SENU-798398 format. One record per residue (C-alpha): residue number from 0; residue in one letter; x, y, z. Coordinates in steps of 0.5 Angstrom, whole numbers, m for minus. Each point is the difference from the previous one (the first is absolute). Layout:
SITE, NUM, A, X, Y, Z
...
***
This chain:
SITE, 0, M, 36, m267, 35
SITE, 1, I, m4, 2, m6
SITE, 2, T, 2, 6, m4
SITE, 3, Y, m4, 4, m5
SITE, 4, E, 2, 7, m4
SITE, 5, T, m4, 6, m1
SITE, 6, E, 2, 6, m4
SITE, 7, N, 5, 3, 5
SITE, 8, Y, 0, m5, 6
SITE, 9, I, 2, m8, 1
SITE, 10, I, m5, m2, 5
SITE, 11, L, 2, m6, 5
SITE, 12, C, m6, m4, 3
SITE, 13, P, 2, m4, 6
SITE, 14, K, m4, m7, 0
SITE, 15, F, 1, m1, 7
SITE, 16, R, m5, 3, 5
SITE, 17, I, 6, 2, 5
SITE, 18, L, 7, 3, m3
SITE, 19, S, 5, m4, 3
SITE, 20, K, 7, 0, 1
SITE, 21, K, 1, m4, m7
SITE, 22, T, m5, 5, m4
SITE, 23, V, 3, 6, 3
SITE, 24, E, 7, m2, m3
SITE, 25, E, m3, m2, m7
SITE, 26, I, m3, 7, 0
SITE, 27, R, 6, 4, 3
SITE, 28, T, 4, m4, m6
SITE, 29, F, m5, 2, m5
SITE, 30, F, 0, 8, 3
SITE, 31, L, 8, m1, m1
SITE, 32, A, 1, m3, m7
SITE, 33, P, 4, 5, m4
SITE, 34, G, m3, 2, m7
SITE, 35, R, m7, 1, 2
SITE, 36, E, m4, 5, m4
SITE, 37, K, m6, 0, 3
SITE, 38, L, m2, 1, 8
SITE, 39, P, m2, m6, 4
SITE, 40, V, m6, 0, 4
SITE, 41, I, m3, m5, 5
SITE, 42, D, m7, m2, m1
SITE, 43, M, m2, m2, 7
SITE, 44, G, m7, m2, m2
SITE, 45, N, 1, m7, 3
SITE, 46, V, 5, 2, 6
SITE, 47, E, m4, m1, 7
SITE, 48, L, 7, 0, 4
SITE, 49, L, 6, 4, 0
SITE, 50, S, 7, m3, 3
SITE, 51, N, 5, 4, 3
SITE, 52, E, 4, m1, m6
SITE, 53, F, m4, 4, m4
SITE, 54, F, 0, 6, 5
SITE, 55, D, 8, m1, 0
SITE, 56, F, m1, 0, m8
SITE, 57, L, m4, 7, 0
SITE, 58, E, 5, 3, 5
SITE, 59, S, 6, m2, m4
SITE, 60, N, m3, 2, m7
SITE, 61, G, 3, 6, m2
SITE, 62, E, m6, 2, m4
SITE, 63, K, m7, 0, 2
SITE, 64, V, m3, m7, m2
SITE, 65, I, m7, 0, m4
SITE, 66, L, m5, m4, 3
SITE, 67, L, m7, m2, m4
SITE, 68, N, m7, m2, 2
SITE, 69, P, 2, m1, 8
SITE, 70, I, m6, m3, 4
SITE, 71, A, m2, 3, 6
SITE, 72, E, 4, m4, 5
SITE, 73, V, 6, 2, m3
SITE, 74, F, m2, 7, m1
SITE, 75, A, m1, 1, 7
SITE, 76, L, 6, m4, 2
SITE, 77, L, 5, 5, m4
SITE, 78, N, m4, 6, 3
SITE, 79, L, 1, m3, 7
SITE, 80, T, 7, m1, m1
SITE, 81, G, 2, 6, m3
SITE, 82, Y, 2, m3, m6
SITE, 83, D, m5, 3, m5
SITE, 84, N, 4, 6, m1
SITE, 85, R, 6, m4, m3
SITE, 86, V, m5, m3, m5
SITE, 87, K, m4, 3, m6
SITE, 88, L, m7, m4, 0
SITE, 89, F, m5, 0, m6
SITE, 90, V, m7, m4, 0
SITE, 91, N, 0, m2, m7
SITE, 92, T, 5, 0, m6
SITE, 93, I, m4, 5, m4
SITE, 94, D, 2, 5, 6
SITE, 95, L, 7, m3, 0
SITE, 96, E, 1, 1, m8
SITE, 97, E, m3, 7, 1
SITE, 98, D, 4, 2, 6
SITE, 99, K, m6, 3, 3
SITE, 100, R, m4, m1, 6
SITE, 101, E, 5, m3, 5
SITE, 102, L, m2, m2, 7
SITE, 103, R, 3, 6, 3
SITE, 104, N, m5, 2, 6
SITE, 105, R, 1, m6, 4
SITE, 106, K, m3, 2, 6
SITE, 107, F, m6, m5, 3
SITE, 108, S, m2, m3, 6
SITE, 109, I, m1, m7, 2
SITE, 110, V, m6, m1, 3
***
């Protein structure tokens, strides 16, 4: 998993298209690591499918998980399952750093 830092965040970039059980365990380990000064963020730009383990991770995490750059299919899946209320969604790193323009109005229609 690739990581990079911004001024306030550490961004995790999964390199696989599916968030498998192994990838979710890596993410969980990173989120629970002690001594972290910056908030972790998951860049969803490469991710096309979410596993049950990822939804379990969203449920078990005490704080809202921050997701960056979700593709339309992932965004729709989060919305349809109701897990979009357990995450903070940002379209790009500029919005994330400014903590503005979060995707809050998530109502849409699937045609």
